[in-house]
A tleap script that builds the chain and sets N, CA, C and O, in Angstrom:
source leaprc.protein.ff14SB
mol = sequence {
  NMET THR ALA PHE SER HIE LYS SER ILE PHE
  ILE PHE PHE THR ALA MET GLY ILE ILE LEU
  GLY ALA SER LEU LEU GLY SER PHE ALA ALA
  VAL LEU LEU LYS GLU PRO PRO MET SER THR
  MET LEU LYS LEU ALA ARG GLU ILE LYS ILE
  TRP ALA ILE VAL ALA ALA ILE GLY GLY THR
  PHE SER THR PHE GLU ILE LEU GLU LYS GLY
  LEU PHE ARG GLY GLU ILE ARG SER ILE VAL
  LYS GLN ALA VAL TYR VAL VAL VAL ALA VAL
  ILE GLY ALA ASN ALA GLY TYR GLY PHE ILE
  ARG LEU ILE GLN LYS CYS GLY GLU SER MET
  LEU CLYS
}
set mol.1.N position { 12.905 -8.604 17.662 }
set mol.1.CA position { 12.462 -8.425 16.359 }
set mol.1.C position { 13.707 -7.824 15.570 }
set mol.1.O position { 14.605 -7.161 16.088 }
set mol.2.N position { 13.607 -8.163 14.255 }
set mol.2.CA position { 14.747 -7.837 13.472 }
set mol.2.C position { 14.569 -6.407 12.829 }
set mol.2.O position { 13.446 -5.910 12.750 }
set mol.3.N position { 15.564 -5.829 12.425 }
set mol.3.CA position { 15.515 -4.682 11.527 }
set mol.3.C position { 14.420 -4.582 10.497 }
set mol.3.O position { 13.646 -3.626 10.449 }
set mol.4.N position { 14.388 -5.641 9.651 }
set mol.4.CA position { 13.433 -5.947 8.632 }
set mol.4.C position { 12.112 -5.908 9.208 }
set mol.4.O position { 11.277 -5.076 8.854 }
set mol.5.N position { 11.909 -6.758 10.057 }
set mol.5.CA position { 10.382 -6.576 10.647 }
set mol.5.C position { 10.006 -5.195 11.369 }
set mol.5.O position { 8.817 -4.916 11.518 }
set mol.6.N position { 10.875 -4.448 11.757 }
set mol.6.CA position { 10.567 -3.236 12.370 }
set mol.6.C position { 10.292 -2.212 11.303 }
set mol.6.O position { 9.439 -1.343 11.483 }
set mol.7.N position { 11.035 -2.300 10.133 }
set mol.7.CA position { 10.829 -1.538 9.152 }
set mol.7.C position { 9.349 -1.931 8.395 }
set mol.7.O position { 8.511 -1.090 8.069 }
set mol.8.N position { 9.254 -3.028 8.243 }
set mol.8.CA position { 7.870 -3.458 7.655 }
set mol.8.C position { 6.778 -3.056 8.439 }
set mol.8.O position { 5.790 -2.599 7.864 }
set mol.9.N position { 6.800 -3.154 9.662 }
set mol.9.CA position { 5.674 -2.473 10.390 }
set mol.9.C position { 5.608 -1.047 10.548 }
set mol.9.O position { 4.515 -0.617 10.917 }
set mol.10.N position { 6.416 -0.316 10.376 }
set mol.10.CA position { 6.692 1.055 10.245 }
set mol.10.C position { 6.127 1.553 8.734 }
set mol.10.O position { 5.450 2.564 8.546 }
set mol.11.N position { 6.544 0.652 7.764 }
set mol.11.CA position { 5.953 1.006 6.517 }
set mol.11.C position { 4.592 0.742 6.179 }
set mol.11.O position { 4.005 1.380 5.306 }
set mol.12.N position { 3.905 -0.468 7.050 }
set mol.12.CA position { 2.475 -0.468 6.956 }
set mol.12.C position { 1.812 0.459 7.680 }
set mol.12.O position { 0.820 0.988 7.179 }
set mol.13.N position { 2.208 0.785 8.866 }
set mol.13.CA position { 1.308 1.881 9.539 }
set mol.13.C position { 1.614 3.347 8.964 }
set mol.13.O position { 0.852 4.266 9.262 }
set mol.14.N position { 2.568 3.536 8.259 }
set mol.14.CA position { 2.954 4.856 7.643 }
set mol.14.C position { 1.845 4.926 6.579 }
set mol.14.O position { 1.063 5.876 6.609 }
set mol.15.N position { 1.731 3.923 5.595 }
set mol.15.CA position { 0.944 4.040 4.490 }
set mol.15.C position { -0.501 4.007 4.946 }
set mol.15.O position { -1.338 4.621 4.283 }
set mol.16.N position { -0.851 3.335 6.029 }
set mol.16.CA position { -2.276 3.235 6.576 }
set mol.16.C position { -2.609 4.646 7.096 }
set mol.16.O position { -3.727 5.133 6.923 }
set mol.17.N position { -1.508 5.362 7.807 }
set mol.17.CA position { -1.841 6.568 8.542 }
set mol.17.C position { -1.895 7.787 7.445 }
set mol.17.O position { -2.433 8.854 7.742 }
set mol.18.N position { -1.369 7.584 6.302 }
set mol.18.CA position { -1.290 8.676 5.314 }
set mol.18.C position { -2.782 8.548 4.828 }
set mol.18.O position { -3.499 9.549 4.832 }
set mol.19.N position { -3.187 7.509 4.472 }
set mol.19.CA position { -4.678 7.303 3.918 }
set mol.19.C position { -5.726 7.900 5.046 }
set mol.19.O position { -6.574 8.731 4.722 }
set mol.20.N position { -5.620 7.495 6.160 }
set mol.20.CA position { -6.443 7.883 7.336 }
set mol.20.C position { -6.426 9.347 7.503 }
set mol.20.O position { -7.435 10.052 7.483 }
set mol.21.N position { -5.285 9.736 7.660 }
set mol.21.CA position { -5.103 11.252 7.940 }
set mol.21.C position { -5.374 12.262 6.932 }
set mol.21.O position { -5.850 13.342 7.280 }
set mol.22.N position { -5.093 11.990 5.618 }
set mol.22.CA position { -5.442 12.765 4.552 }
set mol.22.C position { -6.812 12.735 4.321 }
set mol.22.O position { -7.300 13.825 4.024 }
set mol.23.N position { -7.730 11.574 4.390 }
set mol.23.CA position { -8.968 11.381 4.183 }
set mol.23.C position { -9.749 12.058 5.269 }
set mol.23.O position { -10.638 12.854 4.970 }
set mol.24.N position { -9.473 11.792 6.451 }
set mol.24.CA position { -10.183 12.611 7.567 }
set mol.24.C position { -10.125 14.018 7.620 }
set mol.24.O position { -11.100 14.705 7.924 }
set mol.25.N position { -8.847 14.538 7.292 }
set mol.25.CA position { -8.685 16.075 7.373 }
set mol.25.C position { -9.230 16.652 6.080 }
set mol.25.O position { -9.578 17.833 6.058 }
set mol.26.N position { -9.346 15.704 4.744 }
set mol.26.CA position { -9.929 16.297 3.830 }
set mol.26.C position { -11.507 16.372 3.939 }
set mol.26.O position { -12.192 17.186 3.320 }
set mol.27.N position { -11.999 15.390 4.828 }
set mol.27.CA position { -13.441 15.534 5.178 }
set mol.27.C position { -13.804 16.691 5.892 }
set mol.27.O position { -14.923 17.190 5.778 }
set mol.28.N position { -12.841 17.190 6.690 }
set mol.28.CA position { -13.101 18.483 7.400 }
set mol.28.C position { -13.077 19.677 6.470 }
set mol.28.O position { -13.766 20.679 6.661 }
set mol.29.N position { -12.188 19.505 5.383 }
set mol.29.CA position { -12.306 20.580 4.365 }
set mol.29.C position { -13.475 20.476 3.518 }
set mol.29.O position { -13.928 21.491 2.989 }
set mol.30.N position { -13.951 19.451 3.360 }
set mol.30.CA position { -15.257 19.386 2.581 }
set mol.30.C position { -16.375 20.104 3.667 }
set mol.30.O position { -17.123 20.922 3.130 }
set mol.31.N position { -16.535 19.922 4.885 }
set mol.31.CA position { -17.499 20.387 5.737 }
set mol.31.C position { -17.492 21.912 5.564 }
set mol.31.O position { -18.536 22.558 5.478 }
set mol.32.N position { -16.213 22.483 5.516 }
set mol.32.CA position { -16.007 23.845 5.701 }
set mol.32.C position { -16.380 24.407 4.289 }
set mol.32.O position { -16.646 25.606 4.203 }
set mol.33.N position { -16.416 23.582 3.135 }
set mol.33.CA position { -16.840 23.966 1.841 }
set mol.33.C position { -18.132 23.652 1.320 }
set mol.33.O position { -18.567 23.844 0.185 }
set mol.34.N position { -18.723 23.100 2.395 }
set mol.34.CA position { -20.251 22.761 2.101 }
set mol.34.C position { -20.438 21.699 1.166 }
set mol.34.O position { -21.413 21.731 0.415 }
set mol.35.N position { -19.592 20.734 1.122 }
set mol.35.CA position { -19.581 19.559 0.383 }
set mol.35.C position { -19.718 18.307 0.925 }
set mol.35.O position { -19.077 18.177 1.967 }
set mol.36.N position { -20.462 17.142 0.501 }
set mol.36.CA position { -20.571 15.977 1.324 }
set mol.36.C position { -19.176 15.331 1.747 }
set mol.36.O position { -18.384 14.785 0.979 }
set mol.37.N position { -19.041 15.497 3.058 }
set mol.37.CA position { -17.661 14.771 3.621 }
set mol.37.C position { -17.533 13.274 3.371 }
set mol.37.O position { -16.444 12.778 3.083 }
set mol.38.N position { -18.531 12.632 3.470 }
set mol.38.CA position { -18.138 11.074 3.103 }
set mol.38.C position { -17.618 10.744 1.861 }
set mol.38.O position { -16.573 10.109 1.716 }
set mol.39.N position { -18.457 11.238 0.783 }
set mol.39.CA position { -17.892 11.233 -0.581 }
set mol.39.C position { -16.421 11.655 -0.788 }
set mol.39.O position { -15.551 10.988 -1.346 }
set mol.40.N position { -16.303 12.834 -0.259 }
set mol.40.CA position { -14.815 13.508 -0.379 }
set mol.40.C position { -13.941 12.503 0.367 }
set mol.40.O position { -12.890 12.239 -0.218 }
set mol.41.N position { -14.161 11.844 1.612 }
set mol.41.CA position { -13.362 11.066 2.295 }
set mol.41.C position { -13.106 9.827 1.375 }
set mol.41.O position { -11.983 9.337 1.261 }
set mol.42.N position { -14.062 9.411 0.810 }
set mol.42.CA position { -13.737 8.055 0.004 }
set mol.42.C position { -12.902 8.295 -1.286 }
set mol.42.O position { -12.064 7.493 -1.699 }
set mol.43.N position { -13.204 9.445 -1.868 }
set mol.43.CA position { -12.628 9.782 -3.025 }
set mol.43.C position { -11.129 10.227 -2.878 }
set mol.43.O position { -10.300 10.005 -3.761 }
set mol.44.N position { -10.880 10.781 -1.864 }
set mol.44.CA position { -9.401 11.051 -1.391 }
set mol.44.C position { -8.693 9.770 -0.911 }
set mol.44.O position { -7.518 9.603 -1.235 }
set mol.45.N position { -9.241 8.989 -0.267 }
set mol.45.CA position { -8.666 7.803 0.213 }
set mol.45.C position { -8.366 6.617 -1.077 }
set mol.45.O position { -7.484 5.759 -1.102 }
set mol.46.N position { -9.377 6.896 -2.059 }
set mol.46.CA position { -9.087 6.177 -3.285 }
set mol.46.C position { -7.750 6.821 -4.275 }
set mol.46.O position { -6.875 6.206 -4.884 }
set mol.47.N position { -7.961 8.063 -4.169 }
set mol.47.CA position { -7.001 8.710 -5.032 }
set mol.47.C position { -5.534 8.626 -4.690 }
set mol.47.O position { -4.617 8.488 -5.500 }
set mol.48.N position { -5.425 8.744 -3.179 }
set mol.48.CA position { -3.881 8.980 -2.767 }
set mol.48.C position { -3.372 7.635 -2.424 }
set mol.48.O position { -2.327 7.693 -1.776 }
set mol.49.N position { -3.779 6.503 -2.655 }
set mol.49.CA position { -3.324 5.242 -2.395 }
set mol.49.C position { -1.922 5.002 -2.701 }
set mol.49.O position { -1.073 4.587 -1.913 }
set mol.50.N position { -1.739 5.357 -4.128 }
set mol.50.CA position { -0.306 5.254 -4.693 }
set mol.50.C position { 0.710 6.123 -4.017 }
set mol.50.O position { 1.874 5.779 -3.808 }
set mol.51.N position { 0.179 7.282 -3.691 }
set mol.51.CA position { 1.122 8.239 -2.979 }
set mol.51.C position { 1.532 7.712 -1.552 }
set mol.51.O position { 2.680 7.774 -1.112 }
set mol.52.N position { 0.571 7.243 -0.960 }
set mol.52.CA position { 0.752 6.674 0.400 }
set mol.52.C position { 1.688 5.582 0.326 }
set mol.52.O position { 2.485 5.568 1.264 }
set mol.53.N position { 1.827 4.598 -0.586 }
set mol.53.CA position { 2.733 3.675 -0.872 }
set mol.53.C position { 3.916 4.133 -1.151 }
set mol.53.O position { 4.818 3.704 -0.431 }
set mol.54.N position { 4.266 5.049 -2.168 }
set mol.54.CA position { 5.494 5.684 -2.319 }
set mol.54.C position { 6.164 6.356 -1.063 }
set mol.54.O position { 7.343 6.199 -0.747 }
set mol.55.N position { 5.357 7.031 -0.476 }
set mol.55.CA position { 5.840 7.787 0.782 }
set mol.55.C position { 6.313 6.937 1.901 }
set mol.55.O position { 7.300 7.180 2.595 }
set mol.56.N position { 5.464 5.846 2.022 }
set mol.56.CA position { 5.764 4.762 3.072 }
set mol.56.C position { 7.078 4.083 2.703 }
set mol.56.O position { 7.889 3.915 3.613 }
set mol.57.N position { 7.356 3.708 1.575 }
set mol.57.CA position { 8.512 3.121 1.277 }
set mol.57.C position { 9.833 4.024 1.343 }
set mol.57.O position { 10.942 3.489 1.365 }
set mol.58.N position { 9.681 5.339 1.372 }
set mol.58.CA position { 10.633 6.191 1.652 }
set mol.58.C position { 11.069 6.926 0.221 }
set mol.58.O position { 12.213 7.338 0.027 }
set mol.59.N position { 10.065 7.022 -0.683 }
set mol.59.CA position { 10.558 7.602 -2.076 }
set mol.59.C position { 10.782 6.667 -3.090 }
set mol.59.O position { 10.800 5.476 -2.779 }
set mol.60.N position { 10.962 7.015 -4.280 }
set mol.60.CA position { 11.205 6.019 -5.349 }
set mol.60.C position { 12.727 5.813 -5.565 }
set mol.60.O position { 13.190 4.700 -5.816 }
set mol.61.N position { 13.586 7.083 -5.442 }
set mol.61.CA position { 14.988 6.873 -5.520 }
set mol.61.C position { 15.802 5.861 -4.808 }
set mol.61.O position { 16.605 5.138 -5.397 }
set mol.62.N position { 15.596 5.821 -3.604 }
set mol.62.CA position { 16.221 4.822 -2.870 }
set mol.62.C position { 15.687 3.313 -3.231 }
set mol.62.O position { 16.469 2.362 -3.233 }
set mol.63.N position { 14.480 3.185 -3.495 }
set mol.63.CA position { 14.025 2.040 -4.024 }
set mol.63.C position { 14.677 1.579 -5.236 }
set mol.63.O position { 15.088 0.422 -5.317 }
set mol.64.N position { 14.802 2.454 -6.225 }
set mol.64.CA position { 15.437 2.260 -7.694 }
set mol.64.C position { 16.983 1.788 -7.389 }
set mol.64.O position { 17.499 0.782 -7.875 }
set mol.65.N position { 17.587 2.660 -6.539 }
set mol.65.CA position { 19.066 2.210 -6.295 }
set mol.65.C position { 19.188 0.941 -5.674 }
set mol.65.O position { 20.113 0.225 -6.056 }
set mol.66.N position { 18.325 0.473 -4.669 }
set mol.66.CA position { 18.454 -0.936 -4.258 }
set mol.66.C position { 18.061 -1.848 -5.169 }
set mol.66.O position { 18.726 -2.884 -5.173 }
set mol.67.N position { 17.095 -1.761 -6.013 }
set mol.67.CA position { 16.739 -2.492 -7.101 }
set mol.67.C position { 17.829 -2.571 -8.189 }
set mol.67.O position { 17.877 -3.541 -8.946 }
set mol.68.N position { 18.725 -1.522 -8.266 }
set mol.68.CA position { 19.681 -1.513 -9.204 }
set mol.68.C position { 20.811 -2.416 -8.859 }
set mol.68.O position { 21.343 -3.153 -9.688 }
set mol.69.N position { 21.185 -2.331 -7.530 }
set mol.69.CA position { 22.194 -3.218 -6.932 }
set mol.69.C position { 21.693 -4.605 -6.996 }
set mol.69.O position { 22.478 -5.465 -7.394 }
set mol.70.N position { 20.540 -4.929 -6.672 }
set mol.70.CA position { 20.067 -6.268 -6.840 }
set mol.70.C position { 20.103 -6.900 -8.120 }
set mol.70.O position { 20.347 -8.100 -8.244 }
set mol.71.N position { 19.817 -5.969 -9.280 }
set mol.71.CA position { 19.766 -6.564 -10.566 }
set mol.71.C position { 21.262 -6.763 -11.246 }
set mol.71.O position { 21.641 -7.804 -11.784 }
set mol.72.N position { 22.074 -5.479 -11.101 }
set mol.72.CA position { 23.228 -5.342 -11.561 }
set mol.72.C position { 24.400 -6.066 -10.823 }
set mol.72.O position { 25.370 -6.573 -11.387 }
set mol.73.N position { 24.185 -6.041 -9.585 }
set mol.73.CA position { 25.385 -6.712 -8.716 }
set mol.73.C position { 24.905 -7.999 -8.004 }
set mol.73.O position { 25.610 -8.485 -7.120 }
set mol.74.N position { 23.868 -8.501 -8.315 }
set mol.74.CA position { 23.437 -9.855 -7.998 }
set mol.74.C position { 23.059 -10.140 -6.712 }
set mol.74.O position { 23.144 -11.249 -6.184 }
set mol.75.N position { 22.553 -8.928 -6.107 }
set mol.75.CA position { 22.101 -8.892 -4.528 }
set mol.75.C position { 20.648 -9.200 -4.468 }
set mol.75.O position { 19.831 -8.314 -4.217 }
set mol.76.N position { 20.277 -10.532 -4.710 }
set mol.76.CA position { 18.960 -10.901 -4.659 }
set mol.76.C position { 18.192 -10.447 -3.547 }
set mol.76.O position { 17.089 -9.909 -3.638 }
set mol.77.N position { 18.820 -10.686 -2.483 }
set mol.77.CA position { 18.119 -10.439 -1.208 }
set mol.77.C position { 17.587 -9.240 -0.987 }
set mol.77.O position { 16.526 -9.207 -0.363 }
set mol.78.N position { 18.194 -7.992 -1.444 }
set mol.78.CA position { 17.671 -6.565 -1.503 }
set mol.78.C position { 16.698 -6.404 -2.460 }
set mol.78.O position { 15.937 -5.446 -2.320 }
set mol.79.N position { 16.514 -7.373 -3.709 }
set mol.79.CA position { 15.330 -7.246 -4.387 }
set mol.79.C position { 14.072 -7.731 -3.619 }
set mol.79.O position { 13.030 -7.077 -3.562 }
set mol.80.N position { 14.260 -8.908 -3.052 }
set mol.80.CA position { 13.068 -9.416 -2.084 }
set mol.80.C position { 12.749 -8.545 -1.308 }
set mol.80.O position { 11.583 -8.156 -1.361 }
set mol.81.N position { 13.621 -7.974 -0.376 }
set mol.81.CA position { 13.422 -6.910 0.761 }
set mol.81.C position { 12.345 -5.830 0.197 }
set mol.81.O position { 11.247 -5.610 0.707 }
set mol.82.N position { 12.830 -5.264 -0.846 }
set mol.82.CA position { 12.097 -4.144 -1.477 }
set mol.82.C position { 10.808 -4.559 -1.824 }
set mol.82.O position { 9.827 -3.867 -1.553 }
set mol.83.N position { 10.723 -5.731 -2.456 }
set mol.83.CA position { 9.338 -6.370 -2.952 }
set mol.83.C position { 8.441 -6.613 -1.745 }
set mol.83.O position { 7.242 -6.339 -1.779 }
set mol.84.N position { 9.059 -7.146 -0.653 }
set mol.84.CA position { 8.235 -7.167 0.593 }
set mol.84.C position { 7.655 -5.854 1.182 }
set mol.84.O position { 6.516 -5.711 1.626 }
set mol.85.N position { 8.707 -4.853 1.102 }
set mol.85.CA position { 8.310 -3.504 1.596 }
set mol.85.C position { 7.023 -3.042 0.820 }
set mol.85.O position { 5.992 -2.651 1.368 }
set mol.86.N position { 7.248 -3.153 -0.651 }
set mol.86.CA position { 6.072 -2.590 -1.295 }
set mol.86.C position { 4.920 -3.245 -1.001 }
set mol.86.O position { 3.923 -2.553 -0.799 }
set mol.87.N position { 4.830 -4.550 -0.925 }
set mol.87.CA position { 3.719 -5.478 -0.678 }
set mol.87.C position { 3.017 -5.020 0.679 }
set mol.87.O position { 1.822 -4.754 0.811 }
set mol.88.N position { 3.875 -4.989 1.528 }
set mol.88.CA position { 3.439 -4.362 3.042 }
set mol.88.C position { 2.683 -3.012 2.981 }
set mol.88.O position { 1.604 -2.837 3.547 }
set mol.89.N position { 3.371 -2.008 2.206 }
set mol.89.CA position { 2.967 -0.719 1.978 }
set mol.89.C position { 1.567 -0.901 1.234 }
set mol.89.O position { 0.634 -0.305 1.771 }
set mol.90.N position { 1.288 -1.593 0.142 }
set mol.90.CA position { 0.207 -1.785 -0.588 }
set mol.90.C position { -1.000 -2.249 0.545 }
set mol.90.O position { -2.082 -1.669 0.629 }
set mol.91.N position { -0.635 -3.284 1.301 }
set mol.91.CA position { -1.652 -3.852 2.260 }
set mol.91.C position { -1.913 -2.816 3.414 }
set mol.91.O position { -2.985 -2.819 4.019 }
set mol.92.N position { -0.795 -1.838 3.733 }
set mol.92.CA position { -1.161 -0.904 4.703 }
set mol.92.C position { -2.136 0.249 4.142 }
set mol.92.O position { -3.033 0.754 4.817 }
set mol.93.N position { -1.828 0.597 2.795 }
set mol.93.CA position { -2.680 1.570 2.304 }
set mol.93.C position { -4.103 0.944 2.116 }
set mol.93.O position { -5.080 1.658 2.340 }
set mol.94.N position { -4.262 -0.292 1.737 }
set mol.94.CA position { -5.761 -0.834 1.411 }
set mol.94.C position { -6.371 -1.015 2.797 }
set mol.94.O position { -7.591 -0.911 2.925 }
set mol.95.N position { -5.507 -1.305 3.943 }
set mol.95.CA position { -6.131 -1.329 5.311 }
set mol.95.C position { -6.619 0.086 5.649 }
set mol.95.O position { -7.711 0.161 6.211 }
set mol.96.N position { -6.002 1.130 5.400 }
set mol.96.CA position { -6.677 2.384 5.511 }
set mol.96.C position { -7.721 2.609 4.875 }
set mol.96.O position { -8.696 3.047 5.486 }
set mol.97.N position { -7.780 2.373 3.515 }
set mol.97.CA position { -8.923 2.512 2.756 }
set mol.97.C position { -10.183 1.741 3.165 }
set mol.97.O position { -11.305 2.242 3.085 }
set mol.98.N position { -9.938 0.452 3.624 }
set mol.98.CA position { -10.860 -0.459 4.077 }
set mol.98.C position { -11.491 0.179 5.549 }
set mol.98.O position { -12.627 -0.050 5.964 }
set mol.99.N position { -10.642 0.886 6.108 }
set mol.99.CA position { -11.071 1.473 7.550 }
set mol.99.C position { -11.952 2.656 7.129 }
set mol.99.O position { -12.985 2.894 7.754 }
set mol.100.N position { -11.604 3.329 6.187 }
set mol.100.CA position { -12.500 4.428 5.572 }
set mol.100.C position { -13.851 4.017 5.204 }
set mol.100.O position { -14.859 4.642 5.534 }
set mol.101.N position { -13.844 2.893 4.475 }
set mol.101.CA position { -15.069 2.102 3.899 }
set mol.101.C position { -15.788 1.657 5.380 }
set mol.101.O position { -17.006 1.832 5.430 }
set mol.102.N position { -15.290 1.234 6.287 }
set mol.102.CA position { -16.010 0.783 7.394 }
set mol.102.C position { -16.545 1.961 8.098 }
set mol.102.O position { -17.576 1.729 8.730 }
set mol.103.N position { -16.077 3.230 8.150 }
set mol.103.CA position { -16.755 4.300 8.517 }
set mol.103.C position { -18.015 4.555 7.898 }
set mol.103.O position { -19.117 4.641 8.440 }
set mol.104.N position { -17.690 4.674 6.609 }
set mol.104.CA position { -18.894 4.867 5.659 }
set mol.104.C position { -20.085 3.887 5.935 }
set mol.104.O position { -21.260 4.254 5.959 }
set mol.105.N position { -19.659 2.600 6.139 }
set mol.105.CA position { -20.956 1.721 6.290 }
set mol.105.C position { -21.557 1.756 7.562 }
set mol.105.O position { -22.720 1.370 7.676 }
set mol.106.N position { -20.784 2.255 8.747 }
set mol.106.CA position { -21.300 2.566 9.976 }
set mol.106.C position { -21.957 3.716 9.917 }
set mol.106.O position { -22.946 3.689 10.651 }
set mol.107.N position { -21.799 4.830 9.281 }
set mol.107.CA position { -22.483 5.995 9.042 }
set mol.107.C position { -23.805 5.817 8.399 }
set mol.107.O position { -24.813 6.446 8.724 }
set mol.108.N position { -23.732 4.840 7.382 }
set mol.108.CA position { -25.035 4.527 6.681 }
set mol.108.C position { -25.997 3.632 7.593 }
set mol.108.O position { -27.216 3.805 7.590 }
set mol.109.N position { -25.473 2.835 8.235 }
set mol.109.CA position { -26.303 2.005 9.101 }
set mol.109.C position { -26.854 2.819 10.375 }
set mol.109.O position { -27.850 2.391 10.959 }
set mol.110.N position { -26.186 4.034 10.822 }
set mol.110.CA position { -26.771 4.726 11.709 }
set mol.110.C position { -27.984 5.589 11.269 }
set mol.110.O position { -28.959 5.820 11.983 }
set mol.111.N position { -27.782 6.074 9.890 }
set mol.111.CA position { -28.974 6.740 9.350 }
set mol.111.C position { -30.301 6.035 9.074 }
set mol.111.O position { -31.370 6.625 8.917 }
set mol.112.N position { -30.127 4.734 9.033 }
set mol.112.CA position { -31.210 3.891 8.700 }
set mol.112.C position { -32.136 3.660 9.951 }
set mol.112.O position { -33.136 2.948 9.856 }
savepdb mol mol.pdb
quit
C-alpha cells in the first residue's frame, strides 16, 4: 500500500474513533449526572462531527498550507489529495455517527 492509502485509512478510523469515543464516554458522564445516556450520546455524536473531521486531517493550518501550495504554486495533486483526505474524514465521522445510531436502534428493539 502507498503512503496515501495508509494516511487515508488512518484518517478514516481517527474520525470514526473520535465520534465513538467521545459519544460513549459522554454517555457515561450522562449516567453519572442522571441524564438519559442514549440521547446524550446521539447529541454528542451529532455535535462533534466537524471537530472529528478537523482533528482527523491534522488540524486546519497544515491543510491550508497545502491548499496554498496547490493554488499559488500550481500543485494540483496536493489539492486533490487534501480533498480526498477531507472526504475520507467526513465518511469516517458519518460511519461513527451511523454506528451510534445502530446502537440506538438495537437498544430500542431490545426494549420492545
